N, C-alpha and C positions, 0 to 999 in steps of 0.2 A: 503494500499500499503506500509505503514511503518513498520506493521505486519510482511508480507509479506519479506520485506528486512530484517528484523531483523534477520526471520528466516534462511533466506537465508546466512547472515553470521555467524551465529552461529552453521550451521549444515556445511558450509565451514572450519570455524576453527576446528571442531570436525573431520572432516575427514581430514582435511590437518596435523592436528598432528600425527594422526593414518600413513599416507602416508609419513609423513617423517622419521616415528618409522621404518617402514617396507622398505623404500626403500634400506639401509644400508642391511639387511637380504636379499632383492633380489642381490645386489651385489656380496655379497658374495655367493649365488648359483649358481653365472652365471654358473661356469663353473662345476658344478654339474648335477644329472639327469635333466632331459627335465621335464619328470613328477613331480620331486620336484618342479623344477622351477614354473611350471603351477599352481601346487596346492598353491606356495607363492604367488604367485600373487594373486589368487582367494582368499584366507587369507587376505590381505591385503586389498583386494579392499571390503567384508566382513567386516573387521575391521573398515571400514574409514564409510563405510554405517552406522553402528551399533555405531561406536561414533557420527557421526552427527545428529544421530535418537535420541539417548541418550540426547546428549546437549541440544537438540529442546524441548524435553519432559520437562528436569530437568526445562528448562528456562520458558516451559509453565505451570511447576505449576499444571499437572495434578495429578489428585487421585491416589491413591493406584493402586485401581483397574484398571483405564485407564493404569498407568504405564506398569502395568504388562502384559496389553495385547500387550501395545507397545511392549514390549519384549518379550513376547513368540512368535509374530510374526516376528519380526528379527532375534532371533534365529533358528526356523524354516526356514526362509527363507536361513540364513548362514549355516546351517546344508546339506540345499538340494544344494545350489551351490558349497559348498566345496567336497558334494560328486561327483557331477558332475564334477567337475574338476580335481577331483581325477581317474575317469572315462576318461577321454577324454584326461590327462597323461598317462594312462595306456595302451591306443587306441596307441597313437603318438609312444610312445616308443617301443610298439610291433611291429610297421612298422618299426620303424628305426632298430630295430636287424635284423627283416628280411630281410629289405635293406643291411644289414651292411654284414649279413650271404651271400646273393646275391651276395655281390660286390667281394667277395672272389674267383669265378669264373671266374672273367674279366681275359679275357687272357688266361685260360685255355683252354686245347682241345677240350672239349666239350661246351665250349661257355659260355657264360651271361644265368643263369636262372634267369627268373623273379620271384621275390617273390609271393607267393599264398596269402598271407595275404592281405586285403584290404588297399589301401594306399590314403592317401589326397593327392590334386590337385598337390603339389609340390612335395610328396616325389615319386610321380607318375611318374612326369617331370623328378626327377633325375633320376630315374630309366630307363626311356626310353633314357635319353642320357647314361647312362651305357651300357644300351642294343647297343647303336649303337658306342658306344667307342668300346667293344667287337668285334664289328663286324669288324671296319677297324684294328682295333688291329691282328684279326684272317687272313684279307686280308692281310695286311703288312707281318706278317708270312709267309705265304704262298708263297708272293713274295719274300720273303729274303731264304727262302727253293729254290724257282725256279731259283734263281740267284746263290745261291750255289752249286746245281747242274749247272748249266749252267758254273760257273768257274771252276768247276771239268772236268766237259767234256771236254773244252776248254785246260785247261791243257793236258789233258791225247791226244788231237789231236795233240796239238802245240807239246809235247814231242814226238809223233811218227813223226810229219811230220816233225822234224829236225832233226831227229836221221838218219832218209834215205838218207837225201842230203849231211850230214857231213859224216856220212861212206862213202858215194861215193866220194865225196871231198877228202875225206884221202885219201881213194885207189888211184884216179889218181893223186894226188900230190906224193905218192911214188913211183908210176911207172915211173911218170915223172921226180924225181930225182934220180929212180935207172935206168935210161934208158932203160928202157925194154917196154917205150909205142914204139907199133906197129904205130901210127898216132898219132902224137905230136900235130899238127893243131887241130886233132878230139878233144883229147884231152881236150886241151885249150879252145874250142867253147863249148864243155860240160859242162868244169866247170864254164866257163863265164854262159851260160844258167842257171846253179844252182844256181849261186852266184846272178842272180837278180832277180829266183825264191823267195830266201831268203830274200830279198832287201825288197820284194812288201808283203811277209809276216812281217815283222818288221814294214813295212810303214803301214799296215792295221794295226796292236795291234796299231800302236801310234795313229792313225785317231780313233781306238775305244777307246782308254783309255781317249782320249780329249772329245768324245761323250761323255762317262759313269761321266766324269768330270764336264760337262757343261763345259764345255772350248771352246767349238768349235764357233769360232767368224766367223759371217755370214754377208755379205754386199749384202742386198737384192737391185736388180737394177729391172727396167720393162724391161723384155726380152719377147721375141716370143718362145712359146713351139717348135712353129715348126724348129725354128734355134737349139735350144736346141736338138732336136732328131733326127736333122740332123748331127749335130756335132758329137752324139753317135753313127749314124748307119755307118757315115766314118771312125770311128776309130775302130769300130769293124768289118769292111768289110773285112780285112785280115784273121781272124779270121774266119770267115765265108765260105771266100775261101777254106782256107785249109780244114775245116771240112765239105765242101762240103754242107752247110745249104744255103736257099735263104731267103735275110731282104727283108722284105715288108714294107715301111712307108707308104703307099697311104692315109691313113684315118686319116695324122695325121692335124689338122685341126690346122692356125696360129694363137691361143687364148696366148692372152699377161697373162705373169704371173710375180709375184715378187718373186723374188728369187735369193740366192747366183748362178749365172752361173756355176761359175766352180765346186760347192759341188753337185748341181744336173745333173751336165753333169757328175760327179764320179759316180753316183746312177745311172743315165741310163746305161755308159757301165756298171756297177757291173751284171745291169739286163740284160741284152744283153748276156755279156759272159757267163753269168747262164745257159741263154736260149739257146746258140751256143752249150755250150758243153751238155748241157742233151737230144739236138734234132739228133735223127739219120741223117747220112748221105740221101741227097737231100729231107730232110724234109723244112720248114719253118718256119721261127720266124718275128711275125705278130706287127708289134707299130703302136700304134693307140693312139688319144689325142683327147677329146671333152670337151666339158665347160657344166656344170652342177649349176646352180647357181652360187656362190661365188665360185666354184672350177674349179678347171680344172682336170680331170681323163687321166694318161698316162696310157697304159697298155701294155704288153709286154707280146705276146702267144709263147707258145712254142710246141713243139711236143714230150714232154719228155713220153706223156702216162699216165701223171699223177701221185699224190702222196695220198701215203693212206688217208684216213680221220681223221684218230687218230692222224696221223703226220701234220697235218695240220696247227694246234694251236701254233706247234712250229719251224715252218719254219724261224722264225726271230729270234730263240733265240741265243745267241753267242757261239758258238764252236759246233751248231748241225748240223750233216751232215746225218743225219739219218743211214741207216742199211748199210748192207756192197754195197747195190746197186748203194749209193751213193759216191763211192770214185770217186777221179777222174781216168779220162781216157786217155788214151794216145791218142796223134795226130791222126788223122784219124782212131780211134777205132770205131766200132759200138756204138750204143745207151746205154747209162745207165741211172742210175737216175739222176735226178737234183742236180748239181754240184754245192754249194752255195758258189761263190766267186773266186777269182780271184785264189788265192795261193793254194785252198784245203785244209784250214784252219778251215773252217765255218765261216766266218769273214764278206763276203760280202753282204749278206742279213741283217746280224747284222748290218752292216755300213749303208746299206738303210735306214731301218727303222730308226736309228738315226738319219742321216743328215733330211729326211722327217719329223720327228716329231719336230726336233730344226725349223723348219719351219712352225709349226702350223701346218702340213699337218697330213698325216696317210697314213700307207703302209698296203695292205692287199695282200693273194694268194685264188685262188679258184680253182677247178678243171672245166677243158672243155670236150668237145670231144675232147681225143687223146692226152691230155698235159693239162697243166694248165697256168694260167693267172695270172701273178703278175701285180697289179695296186696302183699307187701312185696317192692321191690326193694333190693338191697345190694351194695356196692362187691365186686365179685370182688377174691379176692388173684390177685397175677402167679402164672402157674405157674411153679414151680422149675424151672432147667434141668440 
């Protein structure tokens, strides 16, 4: 037992000395190649083993023959260990270089290209993370491009929609100023109508900017969706009568929701105005509401004739109004395509989606027979016990 303890102490002393000598070398090489670091660690390990073995061999007073055998075995083991460490380091370096080369493709148009070189579990996990990051970057870039396109489209529409009424206001003001207006009262009424339209457009722009900036302050309260729909229908009824459109709300369930009543009333008003202006005279705009799980689904179905399938994903985009079939129509005119919003600036449905999503809900649209159905999902309020 004493001999074993002595052997352990001697081998530990020899290996410790080798480790103390190798530690500064390892620290100096920590910023160098990983392969060199692995080879150095293996060399220090082999040196520690050799030093411990030779220390014990010398203390045991082995014969020259036995000592030669021990040294030969130790050197062969050291050679194999160093060779294996060199191969492992080369593989790790090759995998790291392949991953570094692949990392240059993160964020590119082609997307991340995973390295074909076999990787260890850690490098493979890093490659998977890079692939996920590249996918998120591509998705973010697509959203940014879509937003930029939407912004440019909005600016174009706003510029067009502002230029026309401003030119009309200037002409009517000059006519009144020069005293050549045949009916000044009619001119003043028209000026007032155009100013109200421009005011509505500015209000919509301000509301949309608050939504996009995340500054929309909501005050959720428990309210019946039946009351919200009833108020929205009452507000849209004069426009429906003017257009010869019938409003129906017989399928609205009295389900409680927890929402900001003022903002959701605006959402429903935008949807109803959009539906009424898209539906031909003698048509029907139907409002329905039902509960599904933890949501209350409110739908507004019009008779616009439908929206082309390629256009459906863009309906709620800011400033988008589709083709010429979606331009605003004058009062009493026949059917045209869906008119997106009160002001004709392509903001109404963008505001709808923004307000609904601020309530942790969602807005969608689909084609139905003879028209399209806009649907919003609102969080249902807990049923009182």
